[in-house]
Z-matrix of the N, CA and C atoms (Angstrom, degrees):
N
C 1 1.443
C 2 1.522 1 110.29
N 3 1.305 2 116.65 1 -40.05
C 4 1.467 3 120.16 2 -179.59
C 5 1.528 4 111.16 3 -64.48
N 6 1.320 5 116.87 4 -39.49
C 7 1.470 6 120.45 5 177.93
C 8 1.517 7 110.82 6 -63.22
N 9 1.323 8 116.97 7 -43.50
C 10 1.457 9 120.96 8 178.33
C 11 1.525 10 110.72 9 -63.26
N 12 1.320 11 116.28 10 -38.35
C 13 1.465 12 121.07 11 178.29
C 14 1.528 13 110.43 12 -64.41
N 15 1.316 14 116.50 13 -44.78
C 16 1.467 15 120.52 14 179.88
C 17 1.518 16 111.40 15 -65.54
N 18 1.318 17 117.10 16 -37.22
C 19 1.459 18 120.57 17 178.66
C 20 1.530 19 110.16 18 -64.61
N 21 1.321 20 117.45 19 -45.84
C 22 1.462 21 121.27 20 178.64
C 23 1.528 22 110.68 21 -62.27
N 24 1.325 23 116.24 22 -41.23
C 25 1.465 24 120.21 23 178.97
C 26 1.524 25 111.07 24 -64.53
N 27 1.322 26 116.74 25 -38.85
C 28 1.466 27 120.89 26 178.15
C 29 1.527 28 110.51 27 -62.32
N 30 1.313 29 116.15 28 -43.89
C 31 1.468 30 118.78 29 177.95
C 32 1.519 31 110.97 30 -61.92
N 33 1.335 32 116.67 31 -43.75
C 34 1.462 33 119.76 32 -176.61
C 35 1.526 34 112.04 33 -69.54
N 36 1.320 35 118.11 34 -38.92
C 37 1.461 36 120.10 35 -174.10
C 38 1.521 37 114.46 36 -92.48
N 39 1.333 38 118.13 37 -23.21
C 40 1.468 39 120.03 38 -175.31
C 41 1.519 40 113.47 39 -119.53
N 42 1.312 41 117.11 40 -54.27
C 43 1.466 42 120.11 41 -172.04
C 44 1.529 43 111.78 42 -69.79
N 45 1.327 44 117.60 43 -51.68
C 46 1.463 45 119.69 44 -176.87
C 47 1.533 46 113.12 45 -61.58
N 48 1.336 47 118.96 46 -46.23
C 49 1.466 48 117.45 47 177.31
C 50 1.532 49 112.83 48 -63.22
N 51 1.319 50 117.35 49 -37.13
C 52 1.468 51 120.67 50 179.09
C 53 1.520 52 110.25 51 -64.66
N 54 1.320 53 116.66 52 -43.97
C 55 1.467 54 119.80 53 178.92
C 56 1.523 55 111.05 54 -63.27
N 57 1.331 56 117.26 55 -35.80
C 58 1.466 57 120.22 56 177.17
C 59 1.519 58 110.57 57 -63.35
N 60 1.330 59 116.91 58 -43.13
C 61 1.465 60 120.93 59 178.56
C 62 1.523 61 110.55 60 -63.51
N 63 1.316 62 116.89 61 -43.23
C 64 1.471 63 120.75 62 179.52
C 65 1.523 64 109.92 63 -60.70
N 66 1.320 65 117.02 64 -45.90
C 67 1.466 66 120.42 65 179.68
C 68 1.524 67 110.80 66 -63.56
N 69 1.322 68 117.55 67 -44.20
C 70 1.466 69 121.02 68 179.01
C 71 1.522 70 111.45 69 -61.61
N 72 1.329 71 116.84 70 -43.96
C 73 1.458 72 120.59 71 -179.65
C 74 1.536 73 111.29 72 -67.71
N 75 1.318 74 116.94 73 -36.84
C 76 1.460 75 120.13 74 177.27
C 77 1.519 76 110.25 75 -66.36
N 78 1.325 77 117.12 76 -38.08
C 79 1.460 78 120.19 77 176.44
C 80 1.525 79 111.03 78 -62.82
N 81 1.326 80 116.53 79 -41.66
C 82 1.469 81 119.45 80 177.01
C 83 1.528 82 111.15 81 -62.72
N 84 1.312 83 115.71 82 -42.02
C 85 1.476 84 119.75 83 178.40
C 86 1.524 85 110.75 84 -66.69
N 87 1.323 86 117.08 85 -35.61
C 88 1.464 87 120.57 86 176.58
C 89 1.524 88 110.36 87 -65.69
N 90 1.338 89 116.05 88 -44.31
C 91 1.467 90 120.11 89 178.87
C 92 1.525 91 111.66 90 -62.63
N 93 1.325 92 116.89 91 -30.43
C 94 1.460 93 121.44 92 177.01
C 95 1.521 94 112.98 93 -85.79
N 96 1.327 95 116.18 94 2.94
C 97 1.462 96 123.07 95 178.41
C 98 1.530 97 112.72 96 64.66
N 99 1.328 98 116.13 97 33.00
C 100 1.464 99 121.31 98 177.36
C 101 1.529 100 112.13 99 -95.65
N 102 1.335 101 116.54 100 -22.19
C 103 1.461 102 121.53 101 176.23
C 104 1.528 103 108.21 102 -132.66
N 105 1.304 104 115.11 103 161.77
C 106 1.451 105 120.16 104 -179.18
C 107 1.518 106 112.63 105 -91.38
N 108 1.316 107 114.23 106 175.53
C 109 1.452 108 120.80 107 -178.41
C 110 1.526 109 111.31 108 -63.56
N 111 1.323 110 117.92 109 -32.65
C 112 1.459 111 119.66 110 -179.59
C 113 1.526 112 111.75 111 -67.80
N 114 1.331 113 117.20 112 -34.57
C 115 1.468 114 119.61 113 175.40
C 116 1.522 115 110.58 114 -64.19
N 117 1.317 116 116.01 115 -39.55
C 118 1.462 117 120.55 116 178.14
C 119 1.531 118 110.42 117 -65.63
N 120 1.317 119 116.06 118 -42.86
C 121 1.469 120 119.58 119 178.38
C 122 1.528 121 111.73 120 -64.44
N 123 1.304 122 117.51 121 -38.50
C 124 1.471 123 120.77 122 177.79
C 125 1.523 124 110.50 123 -64.05
N 126 1.333 125 116.99 124 -43.20
C 127 1.468 126 120.31 125 179.01
C 128 1.522 127 110.77 126 -61.91
N 129 1.328 128 116.26 127 -42.26
C 130 1.461 129 119.94 128 179.76
C 131 1.533 130 110.72 129 -67.53
N 132 1.340 131 117.24 130 -39.01
C 133 1.461 132 120.28 131 178.52
C 134 1.527 133 110.79 132 -64.02
N 135 1.318 134 116.84 133 -39.28
C 136 1.468 135 119.87 134 177.65
C 137 1.524 136 111.00 135 -65.00
N 138 1.332 137 116.35 136 -36.12
C 139 1.456 138 119.94 137 177.20
C 140 1.535 139 109.89 138 -65.63
N 141 1.306 140 116.78 139 -43.01
C 142 1.464 141 121.19 140 177.99
C 143 1.525 142 110.32 141 -63.22
N 144 1.325 143 116.84 142 -43.47
C 145 1.471 144 120.96 143 178.43
C 146 1.526 145 111.22 144 -60.31
N 147 1.328 146 116.65 145 -40.09
C 148 1.470 147 120.25 146 178.52
C 149 1.523 148 110.88 147 -64.81
N 150 1.316 149 116.69 148 -39.36
C 151 1.460 150 120.40 149 176.47
C 152 1.514 151 111.85 150 -62.74
N 153 1.324 152 116.06 151 -41.31
C 154 1.463 153 120.86 152 177.46
C 155 1.530 154 110.40 153 -64.02
N 156 1.338 155 116.54 154 -42.98
C 157 1.464 156 120.22 155 178.63
C 158 1.528 157 111.40 156 -62.81
N 159 1.326 158 116.95 157 -36.24
C 160 1.463 159 121.49 158 177.30
C 161 1.527 160 110.38 159 -63.69
N 162 1.321 161 115.89 160 -44.38
C 163 1.460 162 120.21 161 178.80
C 164 1.524 163 110.52 162 -62.82
N 165 1.316 164 117.04 163 -40.31
C 166 1.467 165 120.44 164 176.87
C 167 1.528 166 111.19 165 -64.29
N 168 1.330 167 117.00 166 -37.93
C 169 1.465 168 120.35 167 177.76
C 170 1.532 169 110.41 168 -65.49
N 171 1.339 170 116.65 169 -40.18
C 172 1.463 171 119.62 170 176.00
C 173 1.525 172 110.76 171 -63.48
N 174 1.308 173 116.54 172 -40.93
C 175 1.458 174 120.76 173 178.11
C 176 1.530 175 110.41 174 -60.62
N 177 1.331 176 116.84 175 -44.18
C 178 1.466 177 120.92 176 178.56
C 179 1.527 178 111.00 177 -60.64
N 180 1.340 179 116.05 178 -40.93
C 181 1.462 180 120.41 179 179.03
C 182 1.531 181 110.85 180 -61.71
N 183 1.331 182 116.21 181 -49.24
C 184 1.461 183 119.26 182 -176.74
C 185 1.518 184 111.72 183 -67.96
N 186 1.317 185 117.47 184 -33.45
C 187 1.467 186 119.38 185 174.95
C 188 1.526 187 110.53 186 -65.80
N 189 1.325 188 117.35 187 -42.87
C 190 1.462 189 120.98 188 179.00
C 191 1.531 190 110.69 189 -64.75
N 192 1.323 191 116.11 190 -40.72
C 193 1.468 192 119.89 191 178.82
C 194 1.525 193 110.59 192 -63.66
N 195 1.319 194 116.07 193 -44.36
C 196 1.462 195 120.51 194 179.37
C 197 1.523 196 111.01 195 -62.30
N 198 1.319 197 116.22 196 -41.35
C 199 1.467 198 120.17 197 178.56
C 200 1.531 199 110.83 198 -64.78
N 201 1.316 200 117.27 199 -40.82
C 202 1.461 201 120.50 200 177.91
C 203 1.526 202 110.76 201 -63.21
N 204 1.336 203 116.64 202 -43.19
C 205 1.460 204 119.41 203 177.69
C 206 1.530 205 110.96 204 -62.16
N 207 1.335 206 116.74 205 -37.90
C 208 1.464 207 120.43 206 178.86
C 209 1.518 208 110.35 207 -64.47
N 210 1.339 209 116.51 208 -44.20
C 211 1.466 210 120.75 209 -178.90
C 212 1.525 211 110.72 210 -66.43
N 213 1.325 212 116.74 211 -40.93
C 214 1.464 213 120.21 212 179.90
C 215 1.527 214 112.20 213 -72.82
N 216 1.323 215 116.23 214 -24.25
C 217 1.449 216 120.21 215 -178.73
C 218 1.513 217 113.37 216 77.79
N 219 1.309 218 115.63 217 19.80
C 220 1.470 219 120.20 218 177.93
C 221 1.521 220 108.50 219 -155.05
N 222 1.318 221 114.02 220 164.36
C 223 1.462 222 119.56 221 178.68
C 224 1.527 223 109.69 222 -84.86
N 225 1.320 224 115.91 223 145.21
C 226 1.454 225 120.65 224 174.78
C 227 1.521 226 108.84 225 -77.57
N 228 1.316 227 117.62 226 152.47
C 229 1.467 228 119.57 227 179.16
C 230 1.531 229 110.56 228 -58.83
N 231 1.321 230 117.59 229 133.00
C 232 1.457 231 120.18 230 -176.15
C 233 1.525 232 113.75 231 -64.82
N 234 1.319 233 118.20 232 -31.94
C 235 1.460 234 120.97 233 -179.09
C 236 1.514 235 113.48 234 -71.80
N 237 1.317 236 116.19 235 -19.29
C 238 1.455 237 120.85 236 -174.33
C 239 1.529 238 112.97 237 -72.64
N 240 1.318 239 117.77 238 -43.89
C 241 1.458 240 120.92 239 -173.42
C 242 1.522 241 111.87 240 -136.70
N 243 1.289 242 116.92 241 54.99
C 244 1.470 243 120.01 242 176.11
C 245 1.521 244 109.00 243 -72.74
N 246 1.345 245 119.00 244 155.24
C 247 1.466 246 121.00 245 178.51
C 248 1.531 247 112.31 246 -56.74
N 249 1.336 248 116.98 247 -34.84
C 250 1.461 249 119.21 248 -179.79
C 251 1.520 250 112.59 249 -72.48
N 252 1.326 251 118.23 250 -12.73
C 253 1.464 252 120.95 251 -179.73
C 254 1.525 253 112.12 252 -94.00
N 255 1.318 254 117.61 253 9.00
C 256 1.470 255 121.01 254 -179.81
C 257 1.520 256 110.39 255 -80.80
N 258 1.277 257 117.16 256 58.42
C 259 1.466 258 120.43 257 178.99
C 260 1.491 259 111.21 258 -119.45
């Protein structure tokens, strides 16, 4: 569960912001006519793929958490591992 949590946090804090910067910079380069439309589309597709991977990482975390709660036979404290605390 901890590994899944760290993976989701990595996507949220590192991968997604980096992909946003790449897409923004590619758009600027496209507007300046330095790259073509296909380069812009590739950058946007990579950003979308990163978002999908982040969602999958969150899914893995919640599945692991649910499995841990099932094995323990009790619910984990809600304040301990809320989705907003995945940083």
